[in-house]
C-alpha positions as CSV (number, residue, x, y, z in Angstrom):
1,M,-1.5,97.2,9.7
2,K,-1.6,100.1,11.8
3,T,1.1,100.6,14.6
4,T,0.7,102.6,17.3
5,A,3.6,104.6,19.0
6,K,4.9,103.8,22.5
7,F,6.2,107.0,24.3
8,I,8.7,106.5,27.8
9,V,7.6,109.2,30.1
10,L,10.1,110.1,33.3
11,H,8.3,111.1,35.6
12,P,10.1,114.3,37.7
13,S,9.2,112.5,41.2
14,V,12.1,110.1,40.0
15,Y,14.6,112.5,41.3
16,K,13.2,114.2,44.1
17,T,14.7,113.5,47.3
18,G,12.7,113.3,50.6
19,G,14.1,114.6,53.7
20,G,17.8,115.7,52.7
21,G,19.1,112.6,52.0
22,G,19.6,112.2,48.0
23,P,22.9,112.1,46.5
24,T,24.2,115.2,47.3
25,A,23.8,115.5,51.0
26,H,25.7,111.9,51.0
27,R,28.3,113.5,49.0
28,G,28.5,116.1,51.7
29,W,28.8,113.5,54.9
30,I,31.4,111.5,52.7
31,A,33.6,114.7,52.3
32,V,33.1,115.7,55.8
33,F,34.3,111.9,56.7
34,L,37.3,112.1,54.5
35,L,38.4,115.7,55.8
36,F,38.1,114.4,59.4
37,F,40.1,111.1,58.9
38,F,42.8,113.0,57.3
39,F,43.1,115.7,60.1
40,T,43.2,112.9,62.5
41,F,45.9,110.6,60.5
42,S,48.2,113.5,59.9
43,F,47.7,114.8,63.8
44,T,48.6,111.3,64.8
45,L,51.6,110.9,62.6
46,I,53.1,114.2,63.6
47,T,52.5,113.6,67.6
48,T,54.1,110.0,66.9
49,R,57.2,111.4,65.1
50,N,57.7,114.3,67.5
51,A,57.3,111.7,70.3
52,V,60.0,109.1,68.8
53,A,62.3,111.9,67.9
54,R,62.3,113.1,71.6
55,T,62.8,109.7,73.1
56,T,65.9,109.1,70.2
57,A,67.4,112.4,71.4
58,S,66.9,111.3,75.2
59,A,68.3,107.7,74.8
60,A,71.5,109.3,72.9
61,A,72.0,112.0,75.7
62,G,71.9,109.3,78.2
63,G,74.0,106.8,76.4
64,A,76.3,109.9,76.0
65,N,76.2,110.7,79.6
66,S,76.9,106.8,80.4
67,Q,80.2,106.9,78.8
68,L,81.6,110.0,79.7
69,L,84.5,109.4,82.8
70,P,83.6,110.3,86.1
71,K,85.5,113.2,86.5
72,S,88.0,112.0,89.1
73,V,89.1,109.7,86.2
74,A,89.7,112.4,84.2
75,D,91.6,114.5,86.5
76,A,93.8,111.7,87.5
77,L,94.7,111.3,83.5
78,L,95.4,114.6,83.4
79,H,97.9,114.6,86.2
80,Y,99.7,111.7,85.0
81,A,99.6,112.7,81.7
82,T,101.6,116.1,82.7
83,A,103.8,114.7,85.6
84,N,107.1,114.6,85.3
85,A,108.3,110.5,85.1
86,T,111.4,111.0,86.9
87,A,109.6,112.3,90.1
88,S,110.9,110.6,93.4
89,G,108.4,108.7,96.0
90,R,106.8,107.2,93.3
91,M,105.3,103.8,92.9
92,S,106.5,101.5,90.5
93,S,104.1,100.4,87.7
94,A,104.1,96.6,89.2
95,E,103.5,98.4,92.6
96,T,100.4,100.3,91.4
97,E,99.3,97.5,89.2
98,K,99.1,95.3,92.2
99,V,97.4,97.4,94.3
100,A,94.6,98.7,91.4
101,S,94.1,94.8,90.4
102,V,93.1,94.5,94.2
103,L,91.0,97.5,93.9
104,R,89.4,96.4,91.0
105,R,88.2,92.8,92.5
106,C,87.3,94.6,95.5
107,A,84.9,96.7,93.3
108,A,83.6,94.0,91.4
109,G,81.9,92.6,94.9
110,G,80.5,96.1,95.4
111,A,81.3,99.4,96.8
112,C,85.0,99.1,98.2
113,N,86.2,100.9,101.4
114,L,89.8,102.3,100.7
115,L,91.8,103.7,103.6
116,V,95.4,105.4,102.8
117,F,98.2,106.6,105.0
118,G,99.8,109.5,103.0
119,L,99.1,111.9,100.2
120,T,101.5,110.8,97.6
121,H,101.8,111.0,93.9
122,E,99.5,108.2,93.4
123,T,96.4,109.9,95.6
124,L,94.4,110.8,92.5
125,L,94.8,107.2,90.9
126,W,93.5,105.4,94.0
127,N,90.8,107.8,94.4
128,S,90.0,107.4,90.5
129,I,90.1,103.7,90.4
130,N,87.9,103.6,93.5
131,H,85.4,106.2,92.0
132,N,82.1,104.0,92.9
133,G,83.5,103.4,96.3
134,R,84.7,105.3,99.5
135,T,88.0,106.6,99.6
136,V,89.6,108.4,102.7
137,F,93.4,109.7,103.0
138,V,95.0,110.5,106.3
139,D,98.4,112.5,106.1
140,E,100.8,114.2,108.4
141,S,100.1,117.9,106.8
142,A,97.2,120.1,107.1
143,H,98.8,122.0,104.8
144,S,98.8,119.3,102.1
145,V,95.0,118.2,103.0
146,S,93.8,121.9,102.6
147,E,95.5,121.9,99.0
148,I,94.0,118.6,97.7
149,E,90.6,118.9,99.0
150,R,90.9,122.6,97.1
151,E,92.1,121.3,94.1
152,H,89.9,118.3,94.0
153,P,86.7,118.5,96.2
154,S,85.7,115.1,95.7
155,I,88.8,113.9,98.0
156,E,88.1,113.2,101.3
157,A,91.0,113.5,103.5
158,Y,92.4,114.2,107.1
159,D,95.4,115.3,108.9
160,V,96.5,113.8,111.7
161,Q,99.0,115.0,114.2
162,F,101.7,112.1,114.6
163,T,103.5,111.7,118.4
164,T,106.2,109.4,117.0
165,R,109.3,109.4,115.6
166,S,111.2,106.9,113.8
167,G,114.2,107.2,115.9
168,E,112.1,105.7,118.9
169,L,110.9,102.5,117.3
170,Q,112.3,100.0,119.5
171,D,111.2,102.1,122.3
172,L,107.9,101.7,120.9
173,I,108.2,98.3,120.4
174,G,108.5,97.3,123.7
175,H,106.0,99.8,124.9
176,Y,103.6,97.6,122.8
177,R,105.0,94.6,124.2
178,R,104.2,95.8,127.8
179,E,100.7,96.9,126.8
180,K,99.6,94.4,124.5
181,S,97.1,92.8,126.7
182,N,95.8,96.3,127.9
183,Q,96.1,99.5,125.7
184,C,97.7,97.9,122.8
185,R,95.5,95.0,121.9
186,P,94.8,93.5,118.7
187,V,90.9,94.2,118.8
188,Q,90.1,97.4,120.5
189,N,88.0,101.0,119.7
190,L,90.9,103.0,118.8
191,L,88.8,106.0,120.0
192,F,89.5,105.3,123.7
193,S,93.3,103.7,123.1
194,D,96.0,105.3,125.2
195,C,98.5,103.0,123.0
196,K,101.5,105.4,121.9
197,L,101.0,103.6,118.8
198,S,97.3,104.4,118.0
199,I,95.9,106.6,115.8
200,N,92.8,108.1,117.8
201,D,92.3,111.4,116.6
202,L,90.4,110.7,113.3
203,P,86.6,111.5,113.1
204,N,84.6,108.9,115.3
205,H,82.8,107.8,111.8
206,I,86.2,106.4,110.1
207,Y,86.7,104.0,112.9
208,D,83.0,102.2,112.1
209,V,83.7,101.6,108.5
210,P,84.6,98.1,107.6
211,W,88.0,99.3,105.5
212,D,88.4,96.3,102.6
213,V,91.8,98.0,101.4
214,M,94.3,100.0,103.3
215,L,97.4,101.4,101.9
216,V,100.4,102.4,104.3
217,D,102.2,105.0,102.3
218,G,102.9,107.7,104.4
219,P,103.5,109.5,106.8
220,S,107.5,110.4,106.1
221,G,110.2,108.1,107.8
222,Y,113.2,109.3,106.0
223,S,114.8,110.7,109.1
224,A,115.3,110.2,112.6
225,A,113.2,113.0,113.8
226,S,110.2,111.9,111.2
227,P,106.9,110.5,112.0
228,G,107.4,107.3,110.7
229,R,104.9,104.6,109.9
230,M,104.7,102.6,112.6
231,A,101.7,104.0,114.4
232,A,100.0,103.7,110.8
233,I,100.4,100.1,110.6
234,F,99.3,99.3,114.0
235,T,96.2,101.5,113.5
236,A,95.8,99.4,110.1
237,G,96.6,96.4,112.3
238,V,93.9,96.6,114.7
239,L,91.3,98.2,112.3
240,A,91.6,94.7,110.2
241,R,91.1,92.9,113.0
242,S,88.4,94.6,114.7
243,K,86.6,94.9,111.3
244,S,82.6,95.2,111.4
245,G,80.4,93.4,109.1
246,S,80.3,90.2,107.0
247,G,83.8,90.5,105.4
248,G,86.4,88.6,107.1
249,T,89.6,89.6,105.4
250,T,91.4,93.3,104.9
251,H,94.1,93.5,102.0
252,V,97.1,95.8,103.7
253,F,99.6,97.1,101.8
254,V,102.9,98.6,102.9
255,H,105.1,100.5,101.0
256,E,108.8,100.5,101.4
257,I,109.0,97.8,103.3
258,E,112.7,97.6,103.0
259,R,113.1,100.1,105.9
260,E,113.7,99.2,109.3
261,A,110.3,100.8,110.7
262,E,108.1,99.5,108.0
263,R,109.7,96.0,108.0
264,V,109.8,95.4,112.1
265,C,106.1,97.2,112.2
266,S,104.2,95.0,109.5
267,E,106.0,91.6,111.2
268,E,104.8,92.9,114.2
269,F,101.3,94.0,113.6
270,L,100.4,92.5,110.3
271,C,102.5,89.2,110.6
272,R,104.5,87.1,108.2
273,D,101.9,84.5,108.2
274,N,99.8,86.7,106.5
275,L,102.2,88.0,104.1
276,V,100.8,87.3,100.5
277,E,103.6,88.4,98.3
278,T,106.3,91.6,97.8
279,I,106.2,93.2,94.6
280,D,109.6,95.5,94.5
281,S,109.1,97.6,97.6
282,L,105.6,96.6,98.2
283,A,104.3,93.7,100.7
284,H,100.8,92.9,100.7
285,F,99.2,91.2,103.4
286,V,95.8,89.7,103.6
287,V,94.9,90.0,107.4
288,P,91.7,88.2,109.1
289,K,89.5,89.8,111.4
290,I,89.6,88.3,114.9
291,D,86.1,87.9,117.3
292,A,85.4,90.9,119.1
293,H,84.8,88.9,122.3
294,S,88.3,87.1,121.5
295,N,90.7,87.4,124.5
296,K,93.4,87.1,122.0
297,I,96.4,89.3,122.6
298,D,98.9,89.0,120.0
299,F,98.7,89.8,116.7
300,C,100.4,86.8,115.3
301,L,100.1,83.6,115.2
302,K,103.5,83.0,116.3
303,S,105.6,85.2,118.2
304,I,108.2,87.3,116.0
């Protein structure tokens, strides 16, 4: 039986490409797509990494800055680290801790207003503890005020020319008792007061501040010719009772309460009923304000 051989013929048209759409073109487009994806991914990765690095660095810098001590605190630490531990006129540790604890409680409720009579060894301490609030110092020495402001520009201080003398204590108390219904009232604007015990030459805005804490540790009062603290204690008493705003009480500290002028004037103008405690030589009073329309002429509920 005769067989016939069969051949398979591959026609060239099988591999013919039409319109540029064959395998080579497809491979080209795939390569372009892959290159585009690679560059896009690389750019996104680099950009994101840089952004994260900048954010991390910024956060680290912000965290470091938030942990820095305020300059006033650093100044105080330096001052007390190098101060003579036996220097006279300093408060005891118990006294400073008491004032500091009141300031911390005051600051916890918002910005605290602190008025201090006297530039002393503790000046930088008070300014530092109350660094988020307002602290004002009043002193008898223009030179001391100038020096403290030059060395520590953040401190606000004013000098006052006191006209009182420690030796005039009884005369001044007599003057107050004669004028307590007039010039020496417990509620008044001290700017316009002619009471011999009032401090009326501070900048006007000082009298408008609702002081939360006041510390009387000046002026000097060691001799009959020195100014004494009679005017400072009287002024603190008036400012506390004339206080504006919602705060109803003021903490008033008097240092060296064992001395006659400090003791007599504190009893007269800050009052025994308002005495919270005495720590060493520091007396702590909490003084309530009096309604501005009150006709009250006595500082204390009971006569001394």
